[in-house]
C-alpha positions, -999 to 999 in steps of 0.1 A, spaced: -674 333 424 -671 296 408 -654 292 374 -677 280 346 -678 239 347 -678 219 314 -716 214 324 -722 252 325 -705 253 291 -723 219 276 -757 238 287 -749 268 268 -737 251 237 -767 230 238 -791 260 241 -775 278 216 -779 248 189 -808 242 199 -800 202 201 -829 178 208 -826 159 237 -811 127 227 -782 148 217 -779 168 245 -780 136 267 -750 117 242 -730 150 248 -737 147 287 -727 112 285 -694 120 265 -683 147 292 -692 127 323 -667 98 305 -645 126 306 -640 121 348 -632 83 343 -601 88 317 -592 124 330 -555 119 319 -566 127 282 -588 158 291 -567 175 317 -550 196 290 -581 210 277 -603 239 287 -640 231 300 -652 251 271 -636 230 246 -644 198 264 -680 210 261 -682 220 225 -658 186 215 -689 168 233 -715 186 212 -696 183 179 -691 148 182 -726 142 193 -739 159 166 -717 142 142 -731 110 157 -766 112 151 -759 122 116 -759 159 119 -734 184 109 -708 182 135 -700 222 137 -724 251 131 -718 288 127 -734 294 160 -713 267 179 -683 285 165 -692 319 172 -703 313 206 -674 290 217 -650 314 197 -633 279 183 -631 266 152 -637 225 144 -598 227 134 -592 236 170 -608 210 188 -595 181 166 -573 169 194 -600 168 222 -628 158 197 -601 125 186 -594 120 225 -636 119 232 -640 95 200 -614 69 215 -630 73 253 -666 67 240 -659 37 218 -642 20 246 -671 32 273 -688 -3 275 -655 -19 283 -642 2 311 -644 -14 346 -663 15 363 -698 9 348 -721 36 367 -717 60 341 -726 34 313 -756 21 335 -767 54 340 -768 65 303 -786 31 292 -818 42 314 -846 53 293 -844 86 314 -813 96 293 -827 84 255 -805 52 266 -775 70 247 -750 45 259 -765 19 237 -753 43 207 -726 29 189 -696 55 183 -691 66 147 -667 43 129 -646 71 118 -645 111 120 -644 125 85 -619 149 81 -639 175 73 -658 174 109 -626 174 131 
């Protein structure tokens, strides 16, 4: 048997909180960006990366970043993921400038709700980190 991947956890967490398609697509974009800038993300478990991507996506779309359901199913608090969320935010803010454009171009397409065109939040409020 194989170990669960970030995508496996992402699919699970987005089903638990019943996210809309745009938020799910942004979460997918964020986890794929971690493959380009892998160094800061090697220290995190796949479940933490997935939960952090969901939290940052929700925050970006003006929703509460963290829900009781996410805390229950991820077995993490938002504070536990603070560093990963900050790393994701940094990667997200530089995505359009990354020399490898394939992921950015893929998520600019309407099939993925054009989420790569979504501006990253200017800040991460302390209560949502």
